[in-house]
MOPAC internal coordinates of N, CA, C and O (Angstrom, degrees):
PM7 1SCF
backbone

  N    0.0000 0     0.00 0     0.00 0    0    0    0
  C    1.4415 1     0.00 0     0.00 0    1    0    0
  C    1.5337 1   111.60 1     0.00 0    2    1    0
  O    1.2310 1   120.27 1   140.38 1    3    2    1
  N    1.3261 1   117.08 1   -39.62 1    3    2    1
  C    1.4659 1   119.47 1  -179.39 1    5    3    2
  C    1.5204 1   110.51 1   -58.94 1    6    5    3
  O    1.2310 1   120.11 1   135.66 1    7    6    5
  N    1.3154 1   117.40 1   -44.34 1    7    6    5
  C    1.4716 1   120.87 1  -179.37 1    9    7    6
  C    1.5268 1   111.60 1   -66.96 1   10    9    7
  O    1.2310 1   119.91 1   147.90 1   11   10    9
  N    1.3148 1   117.77 1   -32.10 1   11   10    9
  C    1.4658 1   120.03 1   176.03 1   13   11   10
  C    1.5232 1   110.58 1   -65.93 1   14   13   11
  O    1.2310 1   120.62 1   140.18 1   15   14   13
  N    1.3278 1   116.43 1   -39.82 1   15   14   13
  C    1.4673 1   120.94 1  -179.24 1   17   15   14
  C    1.5232 1   112.58 1   -80.81 1   18   17   15
  O    1.2310 1   120.18 1   159.14 1   19   18   17
  N    1.3182 1   117.26 1   -20.86 1   19   18   17
  C    1.4646 1   122.88 1  -178.73 1   21   19   18
  C    1.5258 1   109.20 1  -130.98 1   22   21   19
  O    1.2310 1   120.35 1  -109.04 1   23   22   21
  N    1.3259 1   116.94 1    70.96 1   23   22   21
  C    1.4629 1   120.74 1  -171.91 1   25   23   22
  C    1.5294 1   114.78 1   -63.87 1   26   25   23
  O    1.2310 1   119.42 1   161.80 1   27   26   25
  N    1.3065 1   118.70 1   -18.20 1   27   26   25
  C    1.4732 1   120.57 1   179.28 1   29   27   26
  C    1.5250 1   112.42 1   -83.26 1   30   29   27
  O    1.2310 1   120.10 1   171.20 1   31   30   29
  N    1.3158 1   117.41 1    -8.80 1   31   30   29
  C    1.4635 1   121.07 1   179.30 1   33   31   30
  C    1.5206 1   110.53 1   -79.55 1   34   33   31
  O    1.2310 1   121.15 1   -29.31 1   35   34   33
  N    1.3072 1   115.40 1   150.69 1   35   34   33
  C    1.4578 1   120.76 1   173.66 1   37   35   34
  C    1.5193 1   108.58 1   -88.58 1   38   37   35
  O    1.2310 1   120.66 1   -12.55 1   39   38   37
  N    1.3112 1   116.34 1   167.45 1   39   38   37
  C    1.4660 1   121.39 1   176.38 1   41   39   38
  C    1.5267 1   110.05 1   -58.34 1   42   41   39
  O    1.2310 1   120.19 1   138.12 1   43   42   41
  N    1.3254 1   117.24 1   -41.88 1   43   42   41
  C    1.4627 1   121.87 1  -179.03 1   45   43   42
  C    1.5379 1   110.90 1   -63.63 1   46   45   43
  O    1.2310 1   120.51 1   137.25 1   47   46   45
  N    1.3332 1   116.63 1   -42.75 1   47   46   45
  C    1.4693 1   120.11 1   178.18 1   49   47   46
  C    1.5256 1   110.29 1   -63.75 1   50   49   47
  O    1.2310 1   120.45 1   137.64 1   51   50   49
  N    1.3143 1   116.75 1   -42.36 1   51   50   49
  C    1.4696 1   120.68 1   179.52 1   53   51   50
  C    1.5210 1   111.02 1   -61.43 1   54   53   51
  O    1.2310 1   120.32 1   136.25 1   55   54   53
  N    1.3200 1   116.99 1   -43.75 1   55   54   53
  C    1.4647 1   120.69 1   178.92 1   57   55   54
  C    1.5214 1   111.28 1   -64.62 1   58   57   55
  O    1.2310 1   120.33 1   140.66 1   59   58   57
  N    1.3187 1   116.97 1   -39.34 1   59   58   57
  C    1.4594 1   121.38 1   179.54 1   61   59   58
  C    1.5253 1   111.22 1   -64.28 1   62   61   59
  O    1.2310 1   120.61 1   137.08 1   63   62   61
  N    1.3295 1   116.44 1   -42.92 1   63   62   61
  C    1.4618 1   121.13 1  -177.56 1   65   63   62
  C    1.5260 1   111.39 1   -70.96 1   66   65   63
  O    1.2310 1   119.93 1   142.45 1   67   66   65
  N    1.3171 1   117.74 1   -37.55 1   67   66   65
  C    1.4623 1   120.78 1  -171.26 1   69   67   66
  C    1.5211 1   115.16 1  -100.07 1   70   69   67
  O    1.2310 1   119.46 1   170.58 1   71   70   69
  N    1.3309 1   118.64 1    -9.42 1   71   70   69
  C    1.4650 1   119.71 1  -171.16 1   73   71   70
  C    1.5217 1   113.91 1   -62.70 1   74   73   71
  O    1.2310 1   119.10 1   143.84 1   75   74   73
  N    1.3141 1   119.31 1   -36.16 1   75   74   73
  C    1.4615 1   119.81 1  -176.08 1   77   75   74
  C    1.5228 1   113.02 1   -88.52 1   78   77   75
  O    1.2310 1   120.21 1   139.57 1   79   78   77
  N    1.3175 1   117.21 1   -40.43 1   79   78   77
  C    1.4581 1   119.64 1  -173.24 1   81   79   78
  C    1.5217 1   114.61 1  -115.48 1   82   81   79
  O    1.2310 1   119.95 1   176.45 1   83   82   81
  N    1.3168 1   117.69 1    -3.55 1   83   82   81
  C    1.4501 1   119.63 1  -178.77 1   85   83   82
  C    1.5186 1   111.08 1    78.56 1   86   85   83
  O    1.2310 1   120.84 1    16.32 1   87   86   85
  N    1.3192 1   116.00 1  -163.68 1   87   86   85
  C    1.4550 1   121.18 1  -177.72 1   89   87   86
  C    1.5156 1   108.93 1  -144.31 1   90   89   87
  O    1.2310 1   120.57 1   -49.45 1   91   90   89
  N    1.3055 1   116.51 1   130.55 1   91   90   89
  C    1.4600 1   122.16 1   179.20 1   93   91   90
  C    1.5162 1   107.84 1  -110.98 1   94   93   91
  O    1.2310 1   121.19 1   -51.73 1   95   94   93
  N    1.3028 1   115.33 1   128.27 1   95   94   93
  C    1.4586 1   120.52 1  -178.63 1   97   95   94
  C    1.5291 1   109.26 1  -111.77 1   98   97   95
  O    1.2310 1   121.04 1   -50.75 1   99   98   97
  N    1.3053 1   115.61 1   129.25 1   99   98   97
  C    1.4542 1   122.02 1   173.51 1  101   99   98
  C    1.5243 1   106.82 1   -93.32 1  102  101   99
  O    1.2310 1   120.34 1   -71.02 1  103  102  101
  N    1.3332 1   116.95 1   108.98 1  103  102  101
  C    1.4577 1   119.33 1  -175.82 1  105  103  102
  C    1.5228 1   112.84 1   -82.25 1  106  105  103
  O    1.2310 1   119.94 1   169.07 1  107  106  105
  N    1.3252 1   117.73 1   -10.93 1  107  106  105
  C    1.4625 1   121.01 1   177.34 1  109  107  106
  C    1.5250 1   107.90 1   -98.55 1  110  109  107
  O    1.2310 1   120.48 1   -74.21 1  111  110  109
  N    1.3219 1   116.69 1   105.79 1  111  110  109
  C    1.4623 1   121.43 1  -175.33 1  113  111  110
  C    1.5292 1   112.71 1   -70.13 1  114  113  111
  O    1.2310 1   119.77 1   167.43 1  115  114  113
  N    1.3198 1   118.05 1   -12.57 1  115  114  113
  C    1.4588 1   120.97 1  -179.74 1  117  115  114
  C    1.5335 1   112.54 1   -87.24 1  118  117  115
  O    1.2310 1   120.26 1   145.80 1  119  118  117
  N    1.3277 1   117.10 1   -34.20 1  119  118  117
  C    1.4634 1   120.96 1  -175.36 1  121  119  118
  C    1.5273 1   109.64 1   -95.92 1  122  121  119
  O    1.2310 1   120.94 1   -53.46 1  123  122  121
  N    1.2993 1   115.81 1   126.54 1  123  122  121
  C    1.4664 1   121.25 1   178.03 1  125  123  122
  C    1.5262 1   111.71 1  -112.02 1  126  125  123
  O    1.2310 1   119.75 1   154.20 1  127  126  125
  N    1.3079 1   118.08 1   -25.80 1  127  126  125
  C    1.4604 1   122.43 1  -178.10 1  129  127  126
  C    1.5195 1   109.12 1  -127.36 1  130  129  127
  O    1.2310 1   121.01 1   -40.06 1  131  130  129
  N    1.3150 1   115.67 1   139.94 1  131  130  129
  C    1.4539 1   121.58 1   175.71 1  133  131  130
  C    1.5168 1   107.91 1  -115.93 1  134  133  131
  O    1.2310 1   120.29 1   -28.78 1  135  134  133
  N    1.3152 1   117.06 1   151.22 1  135  134  133
  C    1.4524 1   121.97 1  -174.75 1  137  135  134
  C    1.5242 1   110.36 1  -120.56 1  138  137  135
  O    1.2310 1   120.69 1   -39.56 1  139  138  137
  N    1.3272 1   116.29 1   140.44 1  139  138  137
  C    1.4555 1   119.97 1   171.02 1  141  139  138
  C    1.5268 1   108.11 1   -84.55 1  142  141  139
  O    1.2310 1   120.83 1   -18.65 1  143  142  141
  N    1.3087 1   116.02 1   161.35 1  143  142  141
  C    1.4637 1   121.59 1   177.68 1  145  143  142
  C    1.5283 1   108.07 1  -130.79 1  146  145  143
  O    1.2310 1   120.73 1    -1.47 1  147  146  145
  N    1.3073 1   116.21 1   178.53 1  147  146  145
  C    1.4648 1   120.12 1   176.13 1  149  147  146
  C    1.5153 1   111.17 1   -63.21 1  150  149  147
  O    1.2310 1   120.10 1   157.70 1  151  150  149
  N    1.3225 1   117.41 1   -22.30 1  151  150  149
  C    1.4650 1   121.85 1  -178.41 1  153  151  150
  C    1.5233 1   113.78 1   -92.31 1  154  153  151
  O    1.2310 1   119.98 1   176.31 1  155  154  153
  N    1.3295 1   117.65 1    -3.69 1  155  154  153
  C    1.4675 1   120.11 1   179.55 1  157  155  154
  C    1.5314 1   109.07 1   -60.82 1  158  157  155
  O    1.2310 1   120.72 1   -44.81 1  159  158  157
  N    1.3311 1   116.23 1   135.19 1  159  158  157
  C    1.4577 1   121.76 1   178.99 1  161  159  158
  C    1.5246 1   109.60 1  -101.45 1  162  161  159
  O    1.2310 1   120.78 1   -37.12 1  163  162  161
  N    1.3306 1   116.11 1   142.88 1  163  162  161
  C    1.4649 1   122.61 1  -178.37 1  165  163  162
  C    1.5235 1   109.00 1  -121.04 1  166  165  163
  O    1.2310 1   121.11 1   -44.69 1  167  166  165
  N    1.3377 1   115.49 1   135.31 1  167  166  165
  C    1.4575 1   121.23 1  -179.49 1  169  167  166
  C    1.5260 1   109.09 1  -132.90 1  170  169  167
  O    1.2310 1   121.05 1   -33.58 1  171  170  169
  N    1.3284 1   115.60 1   146.42 1  171  170  169
  C    1.4649 1   121.09 1   176.24 1  173  171  170
  C    1.5222 1   109.43 1  -152.79 1  174  173  171
  O    1.2310 1   120.11 1   -15.86 1  175  174  173
  N    1.3306 1   117.39 1   164.14 1  175  174  173
  C    1.4660 1   119.28 1   178.91 1  177  175  174
  C    1.5260 1   110.95 1   -62.82 1  178  177  175
  O    1.2310 1   120.87 1   -29.30 1  179  178  177
  N    1.3233 1   115.94 1   150.70 1  179  178  177
  C    1.4570 1   119.58 1   175.99 1  181  179  178
  C    1.5311 1   109.46 1   -76.42 1  182  181  179
  O    1.2310 1   120.30 1     2.99 1  183  182  181
  N    1.3167 1   117.04 1  -177.01 1  183  182  181
  C    1.4692 1   121.81 1  -175.75 1  185  183  182
  C    1.5200 1   112.83 1   -58.91 1  186  185  183
  O    1.2310 1   120.06 1   151.22 1  187  186  185
  N    1.3280 1   117.49 1   -28.78 1  187  186  185
  C    1.4659 1   120.09 1  -179.98 1  189  187  186
  C    1.5229 1   112.23 1   -89.52 1  190  189  187
  O    1.2310 1   120.65 1  -172.73 1  191  190  189
  N    1.3695 1   116.36 1     7.27 1  191  190  189
  C    1.4641 1   122.71 1   179.06 1  193  191  190
  C    1.5246 1   111.49 1    57.20 1  194  193  191
  O    1.2310 1   120.63 1  -136.53 1  195  194  193
  N    1.3320 1   116.41 1    43.47 1  195  194  193
  C    1.4582 1   120.01 1   177.28 1  197  195  194
  C    1.5265 1   109.64 1   -67.64 1  198  197  195
  O    1.2310 1   121.05 1   -19.53 1  199  198  197
  N    1.3005 1   115.60 1   160.47 1  199  198  197
  C    1.4575 1   120.79 1  -177.14 1  201  199  198
  C    1.5319 1   111.01 1   -69.66 1  202  201  199
  O    1.2310 1   119.97 1   144.23 1  203  202  201
  N    1.3160 1   117.66 1   -35.77 1  203  202  201
  C    1.4603 1   121.21 1   179.52 1  205  203  202
  C    1.5284 1   110.04 1   -81.75 1  206  205  203
  O    1.2310 1   119.99 1   -61.82 1  207  206  205
  N    1.3286 1   117.63 1   118.18 1  207  206  205
  C    1.4657 1   119.56 1  -178.96 1  209  207  206
  C    1.5324 1   111.67 1   -73.51 1  210  209  207
  O    1.2310 1   121.21 1   -23.15 1  211  210  209
  N    1.3359 1   115.29 1   156.85 1  211  210  209
  C    1.4580 1   121.51 1   177.37 1  213  211  210
  C    1.5261 1   108.77 1  -111.39 1  214  213  211
  O    1.2310 1   120.54 1   -26.16 1  215  214  213
  N    1.3101 1   116.57 1   153.84 1  215  214  213
  C    1.4583 1   121.28 1  -179.22 1  217  215  214
  C    1.5265 1   109.31 1   -76.59 1  218  217  215
  O    1.2310 1   120.74 1   -46.63 1  219  218  217
  N    1.3433 1   116.18 1   133.37 1  219  218  217
  C    1.4710 1   122.12 1   178.79 1  221  219  218
  C    1.5215 1   108.54 1  -133.38 1  222  221  219
  O    1.2310 1   120.78 1   -11.56 1  223  222  221
  N    1.3229 1   116.10 1   168.44 1  223  222  221
  C    1.4618 1   118.72 1   176.50 1  225  223  222
  C    1.5344 1   109.73 1   -83.07 1  226  225  223
  O    1.2310 1   121.07 1   -12.61 1  227  226  225
  N    1.3176 1   115.57 1   167.39 1  227  226  225
  C    1.4622 1   121.29 1  -176.56 1  229  227  226
  C    1.5294 1   111.94 1   -57.64 1  230  229  227
  O    1.2310 1   119.91 1   135.94 1  231  230  229
  N    1.3296 1   117.77 1   -44.06 1  231  230  229
  C    1.4688 1   121.07 1  -176.92 1  233  231  230
  C    1.5192 1   111.96 1   -60.51 1  234  233  231
  O    1.2310 1   120.48 1   136.32 1  235  234  233
  N    1.3146 1   116.69 1   -43.68 1  235  234  233
  C    1.4666 1   120.77 1   178.91 1  237  235  234
  C    1.5178 1   110.57 1   -62.82 1  238  237  235
  O    1.2310 1   120.67 1   134.19 1  239  238  237
  N    1.3194 1   116.33 1   -45.81 1  239  238  237
  C    1.4595 1   120.83 1   179.73 1  241  239  238
  C    1.5242 1   110.27 1   -61.09 1  242  241  239
  O    1.2310 1   120.33 1   131.09 1  243  242  241
  N    1.3268 1   116.97 1   -48.91 1  243  242  241
  C    1.4638 1   121.21 1  -177.43 1  245  243  242
  C    1.5223 1   111.92 1   -62.95 1  246  245  243
  O    1.2310 1   119.71 1   133.25 1  247  246  245
  N    1.3363 1   118.16 1   -46.75 1  247  246  245
  C    1.4713 1   120.80 1  -178.58 1  249  247  246
  C    1.5242 1   111.37 1   -61.89 1  250  249  247
  O    1.2310 1   120.40 1   136.53 1  251  250  249
  N    1.3156 1   116.83 1   -43.47 1  251  250  249
  C    1.4636 1   120.64 1  -178.58 1  253  251  250
  C    1.5213 1   110.99 1   -67.68 1  254  253  251
  O    1.2310 1   120.36 1   135.64 1  255  254  253
  N    1.3269 1   116.91 1   -44.36 1  255  254  253
  C    1.4583 1   121.06 1  -179.52 1  257  255  254
  C    1.5252 1   110.94 1   -66.07 1  258  257  255
  O    1.2310 1   120.21 1   135.35 1  259  258  257
  N    1.3322 1   117.20 1   -44.65 1  259  258  257
  C    1.4631 1   121.47 1  -179.26 1  261  259  258
  C    1.5198 1   110.78 1   -62.51 1  262  261  259
  O    1.2310 1   120.53 1   137.94 1  263  262  261
  N    1.3251 1   116.58 1   -42.06 1  263  262  261
  C    1.4674 1   120.36 1   178.34 1  265  263  262
  C    1.5237 1   110.87 1   -60.76 1  266  265  263
  O    1.2310 1   120.22 1   136.81 1  267  266  265
  N    1.3261 1   117.19 1   -43.19 1  267  266  265
  C    1.4679 1   120.71 1   179.35 1  269  267  266
  C    1.5215 1   110.83 1   -62.54 1  270  269  267
  O    1.2310 1   120.08 1   139.46 1  271  270  269
  N    1.3192 1   117.45 1   -40.54 1  271  270  269
  C    1.4639 1   121.25 1   179.67 1  273  271  270
  C    1.5215 1   110.60 1   -65.92 1  274  273  271
  O    1.2310 1   120.06 1   135.66 1  275  274  273
  N    1.3309 1   117.48 1   -44.34 1  275  274  273
  C    1.4736 1   120.28 1   179.15 1  277  275  274
  C    1.5247 1   112.30 1   -62.85 1  278  277  275
  O    1.2310 1   120.37 1   150.19 1  279  278  277
  N    1.3351 1   116.89 1   -29.81 1  279  278  277
  C    1.4636 1   120.48 1   177.75 1  281  279  278
  C    1.5175 1   111.73 1   -85.08 1  282  281  279
  O    1.2310 1   120.48 1  -176.19 1  283  282  281
  N    1.3467 1   116.69 1     3.81 1  283  282  281
  C    1.4649 1   121.90 1  -176.36 1  285  283  282
  C    1.5209 1   112.13 1    58.46 1  286  285  283
  O    1.2310 1   120.66 1  -148.24 1  287  286  285
  N    1.3070 1   116.35 1    31.76 1  287  286  285
  C    1.4569 1   121.30 1   178.07 1  289  287  286
  C    1.5175 1   108.41 1   -96.44 1  290  289  287
  O    1.2310 1   120.88 1  -104.90 1  291  290  289
  N    1.3311 1   115.91 1    75.10 1  291  290  289
  C    1.4482 1   121.35 1  -176.00 1  293  291  290
  C    1.5210 1   112.66 1   -78.33 1  294  293  291
  O    1.2310 1   120.09 1   172.39 1  295  294  293
  N    1.3122 1   117.44 1    -7.61 1  295  294  293
  C    1.4612 1   119.49 1  -179.95 1  297  295  294
  C    1.5231 1   111.80 1   -69.47 1  298  297  295
  O    1.2310 1   120.12 1   162.31 1  299  298  297
  N    1.3302 1   117.37 1   -17.69 1  299  298  297
  C    1.4622 1   119.40 1  -177.56 1  301  299  298
  C    1.5183 1   112.46 1  -114.74 1  302  301  299
  O    1.2310 1   119.85 1  -163.96 1  303  302  301
  N    1.3157 1   117.89 1    16.04 1  303  302  301
  C    1.4565 1   118.84 1  -176.41 1  305  303  302
  C    1.5233 1   113.92 1  -110.73 1  306  305  303
  O    1.2310 1   119.73 1  -159.84 1  307  306  305
  N    1.3065 1   118.12 1    20.16 1  307  306  305
  C    1.4588 1   120.16 1   176.05 1  309  307  306
  C    1.5171 1   109.09 1   -77.43 1  310  309  307
  O    1.2310 1   120.56 1   -44.44 1  311  310  309
  N    1.3076 1   116.53 1   135.56 1  311  310  309
  C    1.4573 1   120.46 1   179.89 1  313  311  310
  C    1.5240 1   110.14 1  -128.13 1  314  313  311
  O    1.2310 1   121.65 1   -25.34 1  315  314  313
  N    1.3195 1   114.45 1   154.66 1  315  314  313
  C    1.4610 1   121.78 1   174.04 1  317  315  314
  C    1.5257 1   105.91 1  -114.93 1  318  317  315
  O    1.2310 1   120.29 1   -53.57 1  319  318  317
  N    1.3173 1   117.06 1   126.43 1  319  318  317
  C    1.4520 1   121.66 1  -179.14 1  321  319  318
  C    1.5204 1   110.02 1  -105.61 1  322  321  319
  O    1.2310 1   121.32 1   -39.79 1  323  322  321
  N    1.3204 1   115.08 1   140.21 1  323  322  321
  C    1.4578 1   121.42 1   169.80 1  325  323  322
  C    1.5142 1   105.71 1  -113.43 1  326  325  323
  O    1.2310 1   120.63 1   -59.01 1  327  326  325
  N    1.3281 1   116.39 1   120.99 1  327  326  325
  C    1.4590 1   120.07 1  -176.17 1  329  327  326
  C    1.5230 1   110.49 1  -120.64 1  330  329  327
  O    1.2310 1   121.99 1   -24.76 1  331  330  329
  N    1.3119 1   113.80 1   155.24 1  331  330  329
  C    1.4563 1   121.84 1   173.89 1  333  331  330
  C    1.5166 1   106.32 1  -137.29 1  334  333  331
  O    1.2310 1   120.84 1   -68.48 1  335  334  333
  N    1.3284 1   116.00 1   111.52 1  335  334  333
  C    1.4641 1   119.15 1  -174.69 1  337  335  334
  C    1.5106 1   109.45 1    65.61 1  338  337  335
  O    1.2310 1   119.91 1    58.25 1  339  338  337
  N    1.3185 1   117.78 1  -121.75 1  339  338  337
  C    1.4612 1   121.65 1   178.97 1  341  339  338
  C    1.5313 1   112.66 1  -105.62 1  342  341  339
  O    1.2310 1   120.57 1  -166.12 1  343  342  341
  N    1.3440 1   116.51 1    13.88 1  343  342  341
  C    1.4590 1   120.56 1  -177.16 1  345  343  342
  C    1.5207 1   111.82 1  -113.40 1  346  345  343
  O    1.2310 1   121.01 1   -38.37 1  347  346  345
  N    1.3374 1   115.68 1   141.63 1  347  346  345
  C    1.4613 1   121.71 1   175.59 1  349  347  346
  C    1.5232 1   107.25 1   -86.45 1  350  349  347
  O    1.2310 1   120.90 1   -59.41 1  351  350  349
  N    1.2999 1   115.88 1   120.59 1  351  350  349
  C    1.4639 1   122.06 1  -179.55 1  353  351  350
  C    1.5244 1   110.53 1   -88.59 1  354  353  351
  O    1.2310 1   120.79 1   140.49 1  355  354  353
  N    1.3473 1   116.10 1   -39.51 1  355  354  353
  C    1.4640 1   120.68 1  -176.13 1  357  355  354
  C    1.5185 1   109.70 1  -148.04 1  358  357  355
  O    1.2310 1   121.10 1   -40.98 1  359  358  357
  N    1.3479 1   115.51 1   139.02 1  359  358  357
  C    1.4584 1   122.22 1   173.42 1  361  359  358
  C    1.5256 1   106.89 1  -122.64 1  362  361  359
  O    1.2310 1   121.01 1   -58.97 1  363  362  361
  N    1.3307 1   115.67 1   121.03 1  363  362  361
  C    1.4614 1   120.80 1   178.97 1  365  363  362
  C    1.5182 1   109.86 1  -115.34 1  366  365  363
  O    1.2310 1   120.68 1   -56.19 1  367  366  365
  N    1.3049 1   116.30 1   123.81 1  367  366  365
  C    1.4477 1   121.92 1   173.39 1  369  367  366
  C    1.5221 1   105.86 1   -78.52 1  370  369  367
  O    1.2310 1   120.38 1   -69.17 1  371  370  369
  N    1.3058 1   116.87 1   110.83 1  371  370  369
  C    1.4654 1   121.94 1  -172.22 1  373  371  370
  C    1.5155 1   110.49 1   -92.88 1  374  373  371
  O    1.2310 1   120.58 1   -53.61 1  375  374  373
  N    1.3070 1   116.50 1   126.39 1  375  374  373
  C    1.4654 1   121.47 1   176.63 1  377  375  374
  C    1.5212 1   108.26 1  -113.76 1  378  377  375
  O    1.2310 1   120.96 1   -52.96 1  379  378  377
  N    1.3077 1   115.77 1   127.04 1  379  378  377
  C    1.4563 1   121.35 1   177.28 1  381  379  378
  C    1.5128 1   108.45 1  -119.60 1  382  381  379
  O    1.2310 1   119.99 1   -72.42 1  383  382  381
  N    1.3373 1   117.63 1   107.58 1  383  382  381
  C    1.4751 1   120.09 1  -179.12 1  385  383  382
  C    1.5112 1   112.62 1   -66.93 1  386  385  383
  O    1.2310 1   120.10 1   180.00 1  387  386  385

């Protein structure tokens, strides 16, 4: 996907750019920003870092995610978004052992 979106890049450049953090593609060329609402659901791994995330409140999700970012621990900050139109319905902190 990165090479499709950046046709002037070489395979080596694409691998260099995406190897650590991956690549996220926005397939809707009209929407650039998505918004959370009061109904947005937040999920993250439980204390034992199980693969199945558990539902948490916004404050818990934000504090845990922000702390990981400040510690430069980007290995645990991958998220999966579920969107509807321009709104984020669900944010899941994805853990892959």
